[in-house]
C-alpha positions in Angstrom: -24.9 13.1 -1.8 -25.4 9.4 -1.6 -23.2 7.7 0.9 -22.5 4.1 1.3 -23.9 2.5 4.5 -21.6 1.9 7.4 -19.5 -1.3 7.0 -21.0 -2.7 10.2 -22.5 -5.7 8.4 -19.1 -6.4 6.7 -17.3 -6.2 10.0 -19.6 -8.6 11.6 -19.1 -11.1 8.8 -15.3 -10.6 9.3 -15.5 -10.9 13.0 -17.3 -14.3 12.8 -14.2 -15.7 11.0 -11.9 -14.8 14.0 -10.8 -17.7 16.2 -12.1 -17.0 19.7 -9.7 -14.8 21.7 -7.3 -14.2 18.7 -7.7 -10.4 19.0 -6.6 -10.2 22.6 -4.2 -13.1 22.9 -1.1 -11.0 22.1 -2.5 -7.5 22.9 -1.1 -7.0 26.4 1.8 -7.8 28.7 5.5 -8.2 28.0 8.3 -5.6 27.8 7.7 -2.0 26.9 7.2 -1.4 23.2 10.1 0.0 21.2 7.6 2.1 19.1 4.3 3.6 19.8 1.9 4.9 17.2 -1.0 7.1 18.5 -3.7 7.9 16.1 -5.7 11.0 17.0 -7.5 14.0 15.5 -5.3 16.9 14.7 -5.5 20.3 13.1 -2.8 21.0 10.6 -2.2 22.9 7.3 -1.8 20.7 4.2 1.2 21.8 2.2 1.0 25.1 0.6 -2.5 26.1 2.0 -3.3 28.9 4.4 -6.1 27.2 6.5 -5.7 24.3 8.8 -7.6 21.0 8.0 -9.2 18.7 10.4 -7.0 15.6 10.1 -6.4 12.3 11.8 -2.7 11.6 12.2 -0.2 9.1 13.8 1.8 10.9 16.6 0.6 14.4 15.4 2.8 14.0 12.3 2.1 14.3 8.5 3.0 11.8 7.3 3.1 9.5 10.3 6.5 8.9 12.0 9.1 7.0 9.7 9.6 3.7 11.3 13.1 2.2 10.6 13.4 -1.4 11.7 16.2 -4.0 11.2 15.6 -7.1 9.1 14.8 -10.2 11.1 15.0 -8.4 14.5 11.9 -8.7 16.9 9.8 -5.6 17.0 7.2 -4.6 19.5 5.0 -1.6 18.3 2.0 -0.4 20.3 -0.9 1.1 18.5 -3.0 3.5 20.6 -6.3 4.5 19.0 -7.3 8.0 19.9 -9.6 8.4 16.9 -13.4 8.2 17.3 -13.7 5.1 15.0 -12.3 1.5 15.6 -9.2 0.9 13.7 -6.1 -1.4 13.2 -2.6 -1.0 11.7 -1.7 -3.0 8.6 2.0 -3.4 7.8 1.6 -3.3 4.0 3.9 -5.8 2.2 5.4 -7.4 5.2 5.3 -11.3 5.3 4.8 -11.6 9.0 2.7 -13.7 11.5 -0.9 -13.6 10.4 -2.2 -12.5 13.8 -0.1 -9.4 13.4 -1.2 -8.4 10.0 -3.6 -5.8 11.2 -6.6 -6.7 8.9 -9.3 -5.5 11.2 -12.1 -8.2 11.6 -10.2 -11.0 9.9 -6.8 -11.3 11.8 -7.8 -9.2 14.8 -10.8 -7.4 16.2 -10.7 -3.6 15.4 -9.1 -1.6 18.3 -11.8 0.5 19.9 -11.4 4.3 20.5 -9.3 4.6 23.7 -7.9 1.1 23.5 -4.6 -0.2 22.3 -3.1 -3.3 20.7 0.5 -4.5 20.7 2.1 -5.8 17.4 5.1 -8.1 17.7 6.8 -9.5 14.6 10.2 -9.9 13.2 10.3 -8.7 9.5 12.0 -11.2 7.2 12.3 -9.0 4.3 14.4 -5.7 4.0 12.9 -3.0 1.8 10.4 -0.2 1.4 7.0 -0.8 2.9 4.4 1.4 4.6 1.7 1.3 7.3 -2.0 2.4 7.2 -5.2 1.7 8.9 -7.5 -1.2 8.1 -10.8 -0.2 9.4 -12.7 2.6 7.7 -9.7 3.0 5.4 -11.6 5.2 2.9 -11.9 7.9 5.5 -8.8 7.1 7.7 -6.3 7.3 4.9 -7.9 10.5 3.3 -7.5 12.2 6.7 -3.8 11.5 6.9 -3.2 8.2 8.6 -0.2 6.6 6.9 3.6 6.3 7.3 6.8 4.9 5.9 8.0 1.6 7.1 11.6 0.9 6.2 13.2 -2.4 6.9 17.0 -2.0 6.7 19.3 -4.5 5.2 21.7 -6.3 7.4 24.4 -5.2 5.0 23.1 -2.3 3.1 24.8 -0.8 0.0 26.4 2.5 0.7 24.4 5.7 -0.2 24.8 9.3 0.8 21.1 9.9 1.6 18.3 7.6 2.0 14.9 9.4 1.3 11.5 7.9 1.8 9.0 9.8 -0.2 5.3 9.4 0.6 3.0 10.7 -2.2 -0.5 11.6 -1.5 -3.3 13.4 -3.1 -5.8 15.5 -1.2 -9.5 16.7 -2.0 -9.4 20.4 -0.9 -12.4 22.7 -0.7 -12.5 26.3 -1.9 -10.8 27.4 1.5 -7.9 25.0 1.0 -9.0 22.7 3.7 -9.5 19.0 3.4 -13.1 18.3 2.3 -14.8 16.2 4.9 -17.7 15.5 2.6 -18.3 12.4 0.6 -16.2 9.9 2.4 -17.5 6.6 1.0 -19.6 8.4 -1.6 -21.4 5.9 -3.7 -20.8 7.7 -7.0 -17.0 8.0 -6.5 -17.0 4.3 -5.2 -18.7 3.2 -8.4 -16.2 5.1 -10.7 -12.5 5.8 -10.0 -12.8 6.5 -6.2 -11.9 9.6 -4.3 -9.4 11.6 -6.3 -7.8 14.7 -5.0 -7.0 18.1 -6.4 -3.7 18.6 -4.6 -0.5 16.7 -4.2 1.9 16.4 -1.3 5.3 14.7 -0.8 6.0 13.9 2.8 3.3 16.5 3.6 4.9 19.3 1.6 3.8 21.0 -1.7 6.5 20.3 -3.1 9.1 18.6 -0.8 12.4 20.6 -1.1 15.6 18.7 -0.1 19.3 19.8 -0.2 21.4 16.8 -1.3 25.1 16.4 -1.6 26.5 17.2 -5.0 27.7 14.1 -6.7 26.4 11.9 -3.9 24.3 8.8 -4.4 20.7 9.0 -3.3 18.2 6.2 -2.6 14.7 7.5 -3.3 12.0 5.3 -1.8 8.8 6.3 -3.7 5.5 5.2 -1.9 1.9 5.8 -3.2 -0.4 6.4 -0.2 -3.2 7.9 -2.1 -6.9 6.7 -1.7 -7.3 5.8 -5.3 -5.0 7.7 -7.7 -2.4 5.9 -9.8 0.6 8.1 -10.1 2.8 8.8 -13.1 6.2 10.1 -11.8 9.0 11.5 -13.9 12.5 12.4 -12.8 14.4 15.1 -14.7 17.5 13.0 -14.6 18.3 9.3 -15.4 18.1 6.9 -12.4 18.4 3.2 -11.6 15.4 1.1 -10.6 16.7 -1.3 -7.8 13.5 -2.6 -6.1 9.7 -2.9 -6.6 7.3 -3.3 -3.6 10.4 -3.9 -1.4 11.8 -6.8 -3.4 15.3 -6.2 -5.0 15.8 -6.6 -8.7 18.6 -9.0 -9.6 20.4 -6.2 -11.4 19.7 -2.5 -11.4 17.5 -1.3 -14.3 18.6 1.9 -16.0 15.7 4.4 -16.4 15.7 7.4 -18.7 13.4 10.4 -18.1 10.2 8.4 -18.8 7.2 8.2 -16.3 7.1 5.6 -13.6 3.7 4.3 -13.1 2.9 3.7 -9.3 -0.5 2.3 -8.3 -1.9 2.8 -5.0 0.0 0.8 -2.4 3.1 0.2 -4.7 6.6 1.3 -4.0 9.8 1.6 -6.1 13.4 2.2 -4.9 15.6 4.3 -7.2 19.2 5.1 -7.1 20.2 8.5 -8.5 23.6 10.3 -8.6 23.0 14.0 -7.6 24.2 16.5 -10.0 26.9 19.3 -9.6 26.5 21.9 -6.9 23.7 24.5 -7.6 21.8 22.1 -10.0 18.5 20.6 -9.0 16.7 17.3 -10.0 12.9 17.5 -10.1 10.3 14.8 -9.4 7.1 15.5 -11.3 3.6 13.9 -11.2 2.3 13.9 -14.8 -0.9 11.7 -14.8 -3.1 14.6 -15.4 -3.4 17.6 -17.8 -1.2 19.6 -15.6 2.1 18.3 -14.1 2.7 18.8 -10.3 6.1 19.4 -8.9 6.2 16.7 -6.1 9.9 17.0 -4.9 13.1 19.1 -5.8 16.5 17.8 -4.9 19.0 20.7 -4.8 22.7 19.8 -4.9 24.9 21.6 -2.4 28.8 21.5 -2.1 30.0 18.3 -0.5 32.9 15.9 -0.5 32.6 13.6 -3.6 31.2 10.1 -2.8 32.7 6.9 -4.0 29.4 5.0 -3.9 28.3 3.0 -6.9 24.9 1.6 -7.9 24.9 -2.0 -7.0 22.2 -4.7 -6.6 20.4 -4.8 -3.2 20.8 -8.1 -1.2 18.1 -10.5 -1.9 15.3 -11.3 0.4 14.5 -14.9 1.6 11.4 -15.2 -0.7 10.2 -18.7 -1.7 11.1 -18.2 -5.3 10.6 -21.9 -6.6 7.1 -21.7 -8.0 6.9 -25.5 -8.9 4.5 -24.8 -11.8 4.9 -28.4 -13.1 4.0 -30.0 -9.8 0.2 -29.7 -9.6 -0.2 -26.0 -8.5 -3.5 -25.0 -7.2 -5.4 -23.2 -10.0 -7.9 -20.5 -8.9 -9.7 -17.7 -10.6 -10.8 -14.2 -9.6 -13.3 -12.3 -11.9 -13.9 -8.7 -11.3 -17.2 -7.3 -12.2 -19.5 -4.4 -11.5 -18.9 -0.7 -11.0 -20.6 2.3 -13.0 -22.1 1.6 -16.5 -22.6 -2.1 -15.8 -25.6 -4.1 -15.0 -23.8 -5.9 -12.2 -22.9 -2.5 -10.6 -26.5 -1.1 -10.9 -27.9 -4.3 -9.4 -25.6 -4.0 -6.4 -26.4 -0.5 -5.9 -30.1 -1.2 -6.0 -29.9 -4.1 -3.5 -27.6 -2.3 -1.1 -24.9 -4.9 -1.8 -21.5 -4.4 -3.4 -21.2 -2.1 -6.4 -18.2 -4.3 -7.2 -18.0 -8.1 -7.2 -15.3 -10.7 -7.0 -16.6 -14.0 -8.6 -20.1 -12.6 -8.3 -19.9 -11.6 -4.7 -20.0 -8.1 -3.4 -18.1 -7.6 -0.1 -16.3 -10.0 2.2 -17.6 -13.5 1.7 -18.0 -16.0 4.4 -16.3 -18.7 2.5 -12.7 -18.1 1.3 -11.7 -17.4 -2.2 -9.6 -20.6 -1.9 -8.0 -22.8 0.7 -4.5 -24.3 0.2 -2.1 -26.3 2.1 1.0 -24.4 3.4 4.0 -24.3 0.8 1.9 -25.3 -2.2 2.2 -23.0 -5.3 -0.9 -21.1 -6.2 -1.6 -19.9 -9.8 -4.3 -17.4 -10.0 -6.2 -16.1 -13.1 -7.4 -12.6 -12.6 -9.7 -10.9 -15.1 -10.8 -7.3 -14.9 -14.2 -7.3 -16.5 -15.0 -3.7 -15.5 -14.5 -0.2 -17.0 -12.0 1.0 -14.4 -8.5 0.0 -13.1 -7.9 -1.9 -10.0 -4.7 -2.2 -7.8 -5.0 -5.7 -6.5 -3.1 -6.4 -3.4 -2.4 -9.7 -1.6 -1.6 -9.7 2.2 1.2 -11.8 3.6 2.7 -12.9 0.2 4.6 -11.7 -2.9 3.9 -12.9 -6.4 5.1 -13.0 -9.9 3.1 -12.2 -13.0 3.4 -15.1 -15.4 1.3 -13.6 -18.2 -0.4 -10.4 -19.1 -3.3 -10.8 -21.7 -1.9 -14.0 -22.7 1.7 -12.8 -23.3 4.7 -13.2 -21.0 5.7 -9.9 -19.4 9.0 -8.3 -20.4 9.9 -8.2 -16.7 8.4 -10.1 -13.8 9.4 -8.6 -10.5 8.1 -9.8 -7.2 5.3 -7.7 -6.0 2.5 -7.5 -3.5 0.3 -5.1 -5.5 -0.4 -5.2 -9.3 -2.4 -2.7 -11.4 -5.1 -4.2 -13.7 -6.4 -2.0 -16.5 -10.0 -2.5 -17.9 -10.2 -5.8 -19.8 -6.8 -7.0 -18.5 -6.2 -10.7 -17.8 -3.3 -11.6 -15.5 -2.0 -15.0 -14.6 0.2 -14.8 -11.3 1.8 -17.2 -9.1 3.1 -17.5 -5.5 4.1 -20.0 -2.9 1.5 -20.0 -0.1 4.1 -20.4 2.6 2.6 -18.1 5.2 -0.3 -19.9 7.2 -3.4 -18.0 8.2 -6.4 -16.1 6.9 -5.2 -13.5 4.3 -7.1 -10.6 2.7 -7.0 -10.0 -1.1 -8.6 -6.7 -2.3 -8.4 -3.8 -4.6 -6.3 -1.0 -2.9 -8.4 1.7 -4.4 -10.0 1.9 -0.9 -13.5 3.1 -2.2 -13.6 -0.1 -4.4 -12.5 -2.2 -1.4 -15.3 -0.5 0.7 -17.9 -1.2 -2.1 -17.3 -4.8 -2.8 -13.7 -5.7 -4.0 -12.5 -7.7 -1.0 -12.0 -11.4 -0.4 -9.9 -13.7 1.6 -7.9 -17.0 1.3 -6.8 -19.6 3.8 -3.4 -21.1 4.1 -3.6 -24.2 6.2 -0.5 -25.0 8.3 1.2 -28.2 7.6 
């Protein structure tokens, strides 16, 4: 089985972009951390199986410990790396200080095995986020390193239960153990990425939860797969109230249709639990056979008076100033299997995938922009596969999809692009620093689909 070469060359390129001393300037000293994440090898049974798998976990937990932080309050989280490979922790979706973003090699040096790094930030936005590695992500995530990151509103709407649900797929061998073969496999990377044959919800197959009959549930769905786009269906109507952590202006009623959730994306749903003894199912229906991801069984309880109301808005810069000379940039996606660009990249040892003709992290940024200027980006997917495009440090709105305005345009940090798609998106570059932009199908990121942009402080 062919395996893509180690990313040493890419990491050296990235390290050259770091200002001298940035990786250690905030790594030590100060008060004790209020949270500690220890990544280390562990042996654990993946839900529903009989044999233990060789995993890498945060705090020996699958998924990692749920971190609940308060909006705008200072945080000090220590990452201790007990895994054999260097790593870092990325706080997916948070608009925080660039030095704390956890993009290994770009915003900080990767944390060596046996070392630690202290992350300090104050999250400005409430909502549903997650944390995961940003080193050899294609292996680290597949072995279990991820966790829910919940930023609580200062004045949260009342609910009876608040349930983060991390959904992951696993590639298991004939013994029911995680397959340790093929991490970074070139064939998978040139196609759809590493796709599992088993599904877990919060580490269980399925996750079964007793909920108060008639109560209002907040379900926070998080796709932490390596590459799989999930199609999720509830057996009861619900309300969509947030996407990628950002609240909708008004709750959107959803019938029993599937919710598409690309890698890295999140949605918050509100659901009134049924009468006692009745269950609500959450199924994953993207394949030929549906998987039961979670079951919520209503048990007797005192009736709740909570109603579905909009979540409080976050302090996003929402004025896009499209008439005031925004910076216009383009990102063309090429390569992959069954294309000349992909075959050329494989033969040369370069990226199987390319952004604007470059496979892998470039030395020069995708673009440079002054702080607080609006950016309008034209993205085109000229490949035969879908890509979950993720921007660090910012949220954006889609202005058009294949030339047509979208029916809805929520604020997101990750957007799914199908083959042939053309998207026009916009955001205010208000967060200074060097920020990654990449496909969150991590095998695609490994094999070429990554770049960066520079926001210059004014």
